[in-house]
N, CA, C and O of each residue as an XYZ file, in Angstrom:
424
protein
N    -201.790   -113.245     40.719
C    -201.753   -114.143     41.847
C    -202.507   -115.421     41.514
O    -203.196   -115.499     40.497
N    -202.379   -116.388     42.348
C    -202.972   -117.699     42.119
C    -204.250   -117.831     42.946
O    -204.210   -118.198     44.120
N    -205.400   -117.520     42.301
C    -206.671   -117.697     42.996
C    -207.270   -119.057     42.624
O    -206.626   -119.853     41.941
N    -208.478   -119.318     43.065
C    -209.059   -120.651     42.867
C    -209.339   -120.950     41.395
O    -209.203   -122.095     40.964
N    -209.729   -119.933     40.617
C    -209.990   -120.160     39.189
C    -208.699   -120.495     38.439
O    -208.666   -121.401     37.607
N    -207.652   -119.757     38.747
C    -206.375   -120.021     38.093
C    -205.813   -121.380     38.488
O    -205.227   -122.080     37.663
N    -205.990   -121.742     39.727
C    -205.519   -123.046     40.197
C    -206.280   -124.177     39.515
O    -205.691   -125.181     39.115
N    -207.595   -124.006     39.388
C    -208.409   -125.013     38.700
C    -207.966   -125.173     37.255
O    -207.812   -126.295     36.774
N    -207.760   -124.053     36.553
C    -207.319   -124.112     35.160
C    -205.947   -124.760     35.047
O    -205.706   -125.544     34.129
N    -205.053   -124.444     35.961
C    -203.711   -125.026     35.955
C    -203.761   -126.539     36.165
O    -203.071   -127.285     35.470
N    -204.570   -126.991     37.115
C    -204.710   -128.426     37.372
C    -205.368   -129.123     36.186
O    -204.963   -130.225     35.815
N    -206.386   -128.487     35.583
C    -207.070   -129.079     34.437
C    -206.125   -129.233     33.248
O    -206.076   -130.295     32.627
N    -205.377   -128.182     32.930
C    -204.443   -128.266     31.807
C    -203.298   -129.235     32.086
O    -202.799   -129.891     31.172
N    -202.887   -129.322     33.332
C    -201.866   -130.301     33.696
C    -202.370   -131.727     33.524
O    -201.639   -132.597     33.050
N    -203.623   -131.966     33.910
C    -204.208   -133.298     33.735
C    -204.356   -133.638     32.256
O    -204.110   -134.774     31.852
N    -204.758   -132.659     31.449
C    -204.870   -132.903     30.005
C    -203.506   -133.166     29.369
O    -203.398   -133.970     28.443
N    -202.475   -132.499     29.857
C    -201.130   -132.712     29.313
C    -200.603   -134.100     29.661
O    -199.860   -134.693     28.879
N    -200.980   -134.622     30.826
C    -200.512   -135.941     31.254
C    -201.425   -137.084     30.798
O    -201.074   -138.251     30.967
N    -202.580   -136.768     30.227
C    -203.548   -137.794     29.837
C    -202.977   -138.815     28.835
O    -203.216   -140.010     29.008
N    -202.235   -138.397     27.797
C    -201.715   -139.396     26.852
C    -200.762   -140.412     27.484
O    -200.598   -141.513     26.957
N    -200.139   -140.059     28.595
C    -199.231   -141.003     29.245
C    -199.975   -142.135     29.937
O    -199.425   -143.222     30.116
N    -201.225   -141.890     30.326
C    -201.983   -142.896     31.071
C    -203.071   -143.556     30.242
O    -203.519   -144.648     30.591
N    -203.505   -142.940     29.169
C    -204.621   -143.467     28.387
C    -204.123   -144.410     27.294
O    -202.955   -144.380     26.905
N    -205.019   -145.229     26.823
C    -204.709   -146.114     25.711
C    -205.015   -145.432     24.384
O    -205.296   -144.234     24.338
N    -204.958   -146.205     23.310
C    -205.201   -145.656     21.974
C    -206.621   -145.124     21.826
O    -206.835   -144.087     21.197
N    -207.599   -145.835     22.409
C    -208.985   -145.394     22.308
C    -209.185   -144.045     22.981
O    -209.841   -143.165     22.424
N    -208.631   -143.874     24.165
C    -208.784   -142.617     24.886
C    -208.143   -141.445     24.169
O    -208.709   -140.353     24.123
N    -206.971   -141.667     23.615
C    -206.283   -140.606     22.886
C    -207.053   -140.246     21.623
O    -207.172   -139.067     21.289
N    -207.578   -141.247     20.914
C    -208.370   -140.994     19.713
C    -209.651   -140.243     20.054
O    -210.042   -139.326     19.332
N    -210.299   -140.621     21.135
C    -211.531   -139.955     21.551
C    -211.277   -138.492     21.905
O    -212.035   -137.617     21.487
N    -210.235   -138.221     22.661
C    -209.919   -136.844     23.036
C    -209.525   -136.026     21.801
O    -209.853   -134.843     21.713
N    -208.828   -136.646     20.857
C    -208.462   -135.941     19.624
C    -209.698   -135.540     18.832
O    -209.779   -134.423     18.321
N    -210.662   -136.457     18.731
C    -211.902   -136.130     18.015
C    -212.682   -135.038     18.734
O    -213.247   -134.152     18.092
N    -212.715   -135.095     20.046
C    -213.412   -134.061     20.814
C    -212.757   -132.705     20.577
O    -213.452   -131.698     20.443
N    -211.433   -132.671     20.523
C    -210.725   -131.409     20.288
C    -211.024   -130.850     18.890
O    -211.208   -129.643     18.733
N    -211.072   -131.718     17.883
C    -211.367   -131.257     16.526
C    -212.773   -130.672     16.468
O    -212.972   -129.607     15.882
N    -213.750   -131.350     17.066
C    -215.114   -130.834     17.072
C    -215.224   -129.556     17.902
O    -216.031   -128.682     17.584
N    -214.434   -129.442     18.946
C    -214.442   -128.219     19.744
C    -213.899   -127.038     18.937
O    -214.425   -125.929     19.032
N    -212.858   -127.268     18.151
C    -212.323   -126.211     17.295
C    -213.360   -125.804     16.251
O    -213.511   -124.621     15.947
N    -214.072   -126.787     15.706
C    -215.124   -126.494     14.732
C    -216.243   -125.681     15.382
O    -216.742   -124.731     14.780
N    -216.641   -126.041     16.595
C    -217.687   -125.293     17.299
C    -217.223   -123.882     17.627
O    -218.012   -122.941     17.551
N    -215.956   -123.723     17.991
C    -215.436   -122.384     18.273
C    -215.401   -121.516     17.023
O    -215.602   -120.304     17.103
N    -215.144   -122.130     15.862
C    -215.165   -121.345     14.626
C    -216.572   -120.854     14.330
O    -216.751   -119.731     13.860
N    -217.577   -121.688     14.600
C    -218.958   -121.252     14.410
C    -219.302   -120.133     15.388
O    -219.960   -119.161     15.014
N    -218.862   -120.266     16.635
C    -219.138   -119.215     17.616
C    -218.453   -117.913     17.217
O    -219.008   -116.833     17.419
N    -217.263   -118.008     16.660
C    -216.561   -116.811     16.211
C    -217.324   -116.135     15.081
O    -217.453   -114.911     15.063
N    -217.836   -116.936     14.126
C    -218.587   -116.362     13.016
C    -219.899   -115.751     13.481
O    -220.231   -114.630     13.096
N    -220.642   -116.470     14.297
C    -221.954   -115.992     14.729
C    -221.817   -114.869     15.754
O    -222.548   -113.881     15.690
N    -220.895   -115.012     16.688
C    -220.744   -114.015     17.737
C    -220.150   -112.713     17.253
O    -220.499   -111.649     17.764
N    -219.263   -112.772     16.282
C    -218.587   -111.566     15.815
C    -219.361   -110.873     14.699
O    -219.561   -109.658     14.737
N    -219.794   -111.640     13.714
C    -220.438   -111.036     12.554
C    -221.937   -110.933     12.705
O    -222.549   -110.044     12.113
N    -222.547   -111.811     13.476
C    -223.976   -111.709     13.718
C    -224.833   -112.677     12.926
O    -225.592   -113.429     13.537
N    -224.758   -112.706     11.601
C    -225.663   -113.589     10.866
C    -225.285   -115.061     11.034
O    -224.108   -115.417     11.102
N    -226.291   -115.879     11.097
C    -226.066   -117.319     11.239
C    -225.904   -117.917      9.855
O    -226.818   -117.847      9.033
N    -224.762   -118.496      9.597
C    -224.480   -119.113      8.308
C    -223.719   -120.406      8.560
O    -222.675   -120.411      9.212
N    -224.247   -121.487      8.043
C    -223.594   -122.777      8.217
C    -222.822   -123.178      6.960
O    -222.569   -124.364      6.747
N    -222.450   -122.219      6.137
C    -221.747   -122.513      4.899
C    -220.372   -123.114      5.115
O    -219.908   -123.904      4.294
N    -219.713   -122.753      6.204
C    -218.374   -123.297      6.434
C    -218.431   -124.775      6.808
O    -217.414   -125.464      6.729
N    -219.583   -125.270      7.208
C    -219.711   -126.696      7.524
C    -219.536   -127.548      6.274
O    -219.060   -128.680      6.357
N    -219.917   -127.017      5.123
C    -219.750   -127.762      3.876
C    -218.261   -127.997      3.590
O    -217.883   -129.084      3.153
N    -217.427   -127.005      3.829
C    -215.998   -127.147      3.568
C    -215.354   -128.110      4.560
O    -214.449   -128.864      4.202
N    -215.819   -128.083      5.794
C    -215.360   -129.041      6.805
C    -215.728   -130.464      6.369
O    -214.913   -131.381      6.469
N    -216.956   -130.636      5.888
C    -217.413   -131.952      5.436
C    -216.677   -132.435      4.204
O    -216.324   -133.612      4.124
N    -216.438   -131.568      3.250
C    -215.712   -131.957      2.030
C    -214.297   -132.401      2.392
O    -213.811   -133.408      1.877
N    -213.645   -131.664      3.262
C    -212.304   -132.059      3.698
C    -212.307   -133.385      4.428
O    -211.390   -134.189      4.262
N    -213.334   -133.623      5.240
C    -213.431   -134.895      5.966
C    -213.687   -136.057      5.012
O    -213.069   -137.114      5.136
N    -214.599   -135.860      4.062
C    -214.861   -136.922      3.089
C    -213.624   -137.218      2.246
O    -213.332   -138.378      1.957
N    -212.905   -136.182      1.855
C    -211.690   -136.391      1.071
C    -210.656   -137.173      1.876
O    -209.979   -138.050      1.338
N    -210.536   -136.854      3.170
C    -209.577   -137.571      4.013
C    -209.959   -139.040      4.147
O    -209.093   -139.914      4.125
N    -211.241   -139.310      4.284
C    -211.691   -140.707      4.415
C    -211.509   -141.460      3.105
O    -211.024   -142.592      3.103
N    -211.891   -140.849      2.000
C    -211.807   -141.537      0.710
C    -210.369   -141.751      0.246
O    -210.094   -142.711     -0.474
N    -209.458   -140.883      0.639
C    -208.068   -141.013      0.222
C    -207.226   -141.854      1.174
O    -206.075   -142.166      0.866
N    -207.779   -142.225      2.322
C    -207.034   -143.039      3.285
C    -207.089   -144.510      2.889
O    -208.146   -145.006      2.499
N    -205.965   -145.209      2.985
C    -205.995   -146.650      2.722
C    -206.716   -147.392      3.842
O    -206.697   -146.961      4.995
N    -207.346   -148.502      3.498
C    -208.099   -149.253      4.496
C    -207.206   -150.102      5.388
O    -207.590   -150.432      6.510
N    -206.026   -150.459      4.909
C    -205.186   -151.387      5.656
C    -204.369   -150.730      6.767
O    -204.145   -151.343      7.811
N    -203.924   -149.492      6.556
C    -203.107   -148.839      7.580
C    -203.366   -147.337      7.573
O    -204.172   -146.842      6.784
N    -202.693   -146.629      8.440
C    -202.894   -145.181      8.563
C    -202.228   -144.453      7.396
O    -201.162   -144.845      6.923
N    -202.878   -143.394      6.951
C    -202.327   -142.593      5.857
C    -201.366   -141.549      6.418
O    -201.444   -141.169      7.587
N    -200.471   -141.100      5.563
C    -199.520   -140.065      5.953
C    -200.215   -138.708      5.975
O    -200.867   -138.319      5.006
N    -200.072   -138.003      7.073
C    -200.679   -136.687      7.206
C    -200.008   -135.673      6.277
O    -200.601   -134.649      5.940
N    -198.765   -135.962      5.863
C    -198.017   -135.037      5.016
C    -198.681   -134.840      3.654
O    -198.560   -133.763      3.071
N    -199.373   -135.841      3.136
C    -200.064   -135.651      1.853
C    -201.581   -135.662      2.007
O    -202.287   -135.143      1.143
N    -202.093   -136.242      3.086
C    -203.542   -136.300      3.280
C    -204.118   -134.929      3.641
O    -205.194   -134.571      3.163
N    -203.426   -134.168      4.466
C    -203.906   -132.845      4.850
C    -203.942   -131.872      3.664
O    -204.953   -131.195      3.478
N    -202.876   -131.776      2.856
C    -202.976   -130.892      1.682
C    -204.022   -131.361      0.666
O    -204.664   -130.538      0.014
N    -204.193   -132.670      0.532
C    -205.203   -133.170     -0.406
C    -206.607   -132.799      0.071
O    -207.465   -132.455     -0.742
N    -206.845   -132.865      1.371
C    -208.152   -132.472      1.918
C    -208.397   -130.977      1.740
O    -209.501   -130.554      1.400
N    -207.364   -130.193      1.972
C    -207.490   -128.744      1.791
C    -207.746   -128.414      0.328
O    -208.561   -127.541      0.030
N    -207.070   -129.092     -0.589
C    -207.291   -128.851     -2.013
C    -208.692   -129.265     -2.451
O    -209.296   -128.596     -3.290
N    -209.219   -130.355     -1.898
C    -210.589   -130.773     -2.232
C    -211.588   -129.733     -1.748
O    -212.521   -129.390     -2.474
N    -211.408   -129.229     -0.535
C    -212.295   -128.189     -0.023
C    -212.145   -126.895     -0.814
O    -213.125   -126.184     -1.035
N    -210.916   -126.583     -1.242
C    -210.679   -125.373     -2.033
C    -211.317   -125.484     -3.420
O    -211.843   -124.500     -3.940
N    -211.272   -126.671     -4.019
C    -211.920   -126.861     -5.320
C    -213.426   -126.681     -5.200
O    -214.056   -126.073     -6.064
N    -213.996   -127.210     -4.129
C    -215.422   -127.022     -3.893
C    -215.729   -125.541     -3.642
O    -216.745   -125.027     -4.110
N    -214.856   -124.867     -2.909
C    -215.052   -123.443     -2.628
C    -214.970   -122.618     -3.909
O    -215.659   -121.607     -4.040
N    -214.135   -123.040     -4.847
C    -214.028   -122.332     -6.120
C    -215.346   -122.405     -6.889
O    -215.797   -121.408     -7.454
N    -215.959   -123.583     -6.907
C    -217.237   -123.757     -7.596
C    -218.340   -122.972     -6.881
O    -219.106   -122.254     -7.523
N    -218.418   -123.105     -5.585
C    -219.451   -122.405     -4.811
C    -219.236   -120.885     -4.897
O    -220.196   -120.124     -5.020
N    -217.992   -120.459     -4.834
C    -217.711   -119.031     -4.930
C    -218.076   -118.459     -6.286
O    -218.584   -117.340     -6.372
N    -217.824   -119.211     -7.346
C    -218.192   -118.739     -8.684
C    -219.713   -118.616     -8.817
O    -220.217   -117.657     -9.401
N    -220.432   -119.591     -8.274
C    -221.886   -119.512     -8.319
C    -222.416   -118.386     -7.428
O    -223.378   -117.708     -7.789
N    -221.796   -118.192     -6.282
C    -222.250   -117.124     -5.377
C    -222.008   -115.744     -5.964
O    -222.827   -114.844     -5.782
N    -220.908   -115.567     -6.658
C    -220.627   -114.262     -7.257
C    -221.559   -113.963     -8.427
O    -221.852   -112.801     -8.707
N    -222.022   -115.001     -9.105
C    -222.930   -114.794    -10.242
C    -224.322   -114.392     -9.778
O    -225.033   -113.670    -10.477
N    -224.709   -114.864     -8.591
C    -226.042   -114.501     -8.100
C    -225.947   -113.217     -7.345
O    -226.954   -112.722     -6.840
């Protein structure tokens, strides 16, 4: 049934779905960044809440991917996500290979 909590969630998600139609480029970019950071925070909560130990090791891979995306993007216009996303993942994977090899040795 439709109680007050469900109605609130429905209205909130409806407003978020219609937000790009009314907002400008700045608003859409801001909400996109907030969503990315929210996904990152949820991944930390999943790791800490489920497994228990606090480990910020996954933040390094997030940072390596972000730095790779920034360094590989052209300054004059937007980069294509079709090659920028795999390049960022490969940069983070290369770093993970080095860190994993060192972690297994210790």
